[in-house]
VOBA-1610 file (N, C-alpha, C; in pm, whole numbers, padded with zeros to 5 digits, always signed):
BEGIN
Met-01615-02248-00699Met-01584-02113-00676Met-01435-02086-00717Ser-01382-02004-00804Ser-01252-01998-00837Ser-01175-01910-00738Arg-01056-01925-00715Arg-00979-01858-00623Arg-00986-01696-00658Leu-00978-01671-00775Leu-00987-01534-00821Leu-01114-01458-00758Tyr-01222-01538-00793Tyr-01356-01506-00768Tyr-01353-01472-00628Lys-01297-01570-00530Lys-01307-01555-00381Lys-01230-01424-00351Gln-01115-01402-00396Gln-01035-01297-00364Gln-01117-01157-00410Val-01173-01145-00522Val-01231-01036-00573Val-01355-01006-00469Phe-01437-01129-00430Phe-01549-01087-00355Phe-01494-01052-00210Ala-01389-01098-00171Ala-01344-01051-00035Ala-01307-00910-00021Val-01235-00872-00142Val-01209-00724-00152Val-01334-00654-00175Ala-01432-00695-00228Ala-01556-00617-00248Ala-01634-00602-00123Val-01620-00704-00045Val-01711-00715+00090Val-01621-00612+00197Ala-01492-00611+00169Ala-01427-00522+00274Ala-01440-00381+00221Ala-01446-00350+00096Ala-01468-00213+00038Ala-01604-00178+00076Ala-01704-00249+00068Ala-01842-00205+00104Ala-01855-00186+00246Ala-01788-00251+00327Ala-01790-00238+00480Ala-01738-00100+00510Leu-01610-00087+00465Leu-01519+00037+00464Leu-01614+00163+00412Val-01673+00172+00298Val-01754+00267+00260Val-01858+00290+00361Ala-01938+00207+00397Ala-02054+00225+00488Ala-02004+00287+00604Tyr-01889+00228+00673Tyr-01835+00285+00798Tyr-01799+00447+00773Met-01744+00464+00655Met-01701+00613+00637Met-01799+00709+00626Gln-01918+00654+00602Gln-02040+00746+00593Gln-02118+00754+00716Ser-02063+00671+00824Ser-02140+00672+00947Ser-02109+00798+01020Pro-02201+00832+01122Pro-02197+00951+01196Pro-02056+00951+01284Ala-02033+00826+01340Ala-01907+00794+01428Ala-01781+00844+01326Ala-01766+00785+01226Ala-01653+00817+01157Ala-01659+00962+01098Gln-01770+01015+01083Gln-01762+01161+01037Gln-01723+01241+01148Glu-01735+01217+01270Glu-01719+01299+01379Glu-01586+01289+01427Ala-01528+01165+01420Ala-01377+01131+01468Ala-01272+01183+01387Ser-01167+01199+01452Ser-01036+01240+01382Ser-00917+01198+01461Gly-00800+01173+01393Gly-00686+01139+01459Gly-00690+01005+01525Ala-00643+00994+01650Ala-00647+00871+01737Ala-00785+00830+01771Glu-00883+00926+01766Glu-01017+00880+01801Glu-01066+00810+01678Phe-01046+00854+01558Phe-01089+00789+01433Phe-01020+00652+01431Asp-00914+00637+01459Asp-00826+00503+01457Asp-00905+00418+01550Lys-00938+00448+01672Lys-01001+00366+01773Lys-01150+00329+01723Val-01214+00404+01684Val-01357+00388+01622Val-01347+00284+01502Phe-01255+00305+01421Phe-01249+00233+01278Phe-01217+00107+01326Met-01127+00082+01421Met-01080-00060+01471Met-01193-00135+01540Gln-01270-00046+01620Gln-01390-00115+01680Gln-01469-00181+01571Gln-01499-00101+01482Gln-01594-00145+01358Gln-01526-00253+01287Met-01403-00246+01264Met-01336-00365+01200Met-01342-00499+01281Val-01347-00483+01403Val-01367-00610+01491Val-01498-00664+01487Lys-01606-00566+01489Lys-01744-00607+01476Lys-01771-00664+01331Asp-01712-00604+01230Asp-01736-00651+01083Asp-01676-00791+01072His-01579-00820+01141His-01495-00951+01118His-01572-01072+01212Glu-01637-01022+01315Glu-01719-01111+01402Glu-01839-01146+01330Asp-01881-01048+01247Asp-02026-01089+01175Asp-02002-01162+01061Ala-01875-01146+00985Ala-01835-01215+00891Ala-01800-01368+00929Leu-01721-01372+01049Leu-01720-01520+01091Leu-01835-01593+01119Lys-01933-01526+01182Lys-02054-01593+01208Lys-02102-01641+01095Leu-02124-01550+00995Leu-02181-01590+00856Leu-02101-01706+00795Val-01972-01695+00781Val-01910-01825+00714Val-01912-01948+00814Gln-01913-01940+00945Gln-01938-02057+01020Gln-02078-02114+00998Asn-02175-02028+01000Asn-02300-02094+00961Asn-02315-02141+00844Thr-02244-02091+00733Thr-02251-02137+00593Thr-02175-02286+00602Ala-02069-02284+00672Ala-01978-02416+00667Ala-02076-02519+00739Lys-02152-02483+00837Lys-02229-02590+00910Lys-02346-02629+00838Asn-02420-02532+00770Asn-02558-02564+00713Asn-02552-02560+00556Ala-02450-02527+00499Ala-02477-02509+00330Ala-02502-02656+00274Lys-02594-02641+00190Lys-02625-02778+00109Lys-02532-02808+00006Asp-02483-02705-00052Asp-02381-02733-00167Asp-02253-02746-00112Pro-02202-02871-00158Pro-02068-02926-00108Pro-01943-02816-00126Gln-01957-02763-00245Gln-01829-02665-00276Gln-01841-02533-00182Leu-01966-02488-00170Leu-01995-02365-00071Leu-01946-02403+00052Lys-01974-02520+00111Lys-01942-02580+00241Lys-01792-02576+00258Ala-01722-02645+00163Ala-01596-02654+00175Ala-01514-02512+00165Asp-01560-02412+00084Asp-01499-02299+00091Asp-01519-02219+00197Ala-01632-02231+00265Ala-01657-02168+00386Ala-01572-02227+00505Glu-01545-02363+00504Glu-01468-02420+00608Glu-01310-02390+00601Lys-01273-02346+00469Lys-01145-02290+00443Lys-01135-02163+00469Thr-01243-02069+00462Thr-01233-01931+00479Thr-01237-01896+00634Ala-01307-01976+00718Ala-01324-01940+00854Ala-01197-01904+00921Pro-01101-02011+00922Pro-00974-01964+00996Pro-00903-01854+00944Val-00914-01805+00813Val-00849-01694+00773Val-00933-01570+00844Ile-01063-01582+00850Ile-01115-01463+00908Ile-01093-01460+01052Glu-01079-01579+01129Glu-01045-01587+01264Glu-00914-01516+01293Lys-00822-01544+01206Lys-00682-01472+01221Lys-00704-01318+01214His-00767-01282+01094His-00787-01154+01089His-00868-01079+01218Leu-00974-01149+01265Leu-01032-01088+01375Leu-00941-01080+01501Glu-00852-01182+01517Glu-00764-01180+01622Glu-00663-01051+01594Glu-00623-01035+01485Glu-00531-00918+01451Glu-00613-00778+01477Ala-00737-00784+01435Ala-00810-00656+01462Ala-00838-00635+01598Lys-00852-00747+01679Lys-00875-00714+01835Lys-00753-00682+01892Arg-00639-00722+01848Arg-00511-00701+01898Arg-00479-00535+01868Ile-00508-00489+01754Ile-00485-00364+01717Ile-00578-00257+01787Ala-00726-00298+01796Ala-00812-00233+01858Ala-00764-00210+02010Gly-00713-00325+02065Gly-00683-00322+02226Gly-00559-00223+02250Ser-00474-00213+02137Ser-00355-00124+02151Ser-00388+00025+02153Leu-00518+00062+02103Leu-00547+00195+02078Leu-00627+00248+02202Lys-00666+00165+02297Lys-00735+00205+02416Lys-00658+00293+02506
//
């Protein structure tokens, strides 16, 4: 998997999650600080889900390249999750 492909894929996944969230009732009803709080709670959940998926892939993938890519990606998602949690916690 090329580096460019991985970057484009990551952006596409993030964009899809954002679009889905923006169409949710919670996002439609929230505004201002409440929107920020709900948005960051969703970002934490999305990063937790992504981390589980990548960790599972790193553990169980049969393709060596996919397994290696997942192993390299997991720490990046972990850092993003930590930051999302920190931001979400500061909005309570």
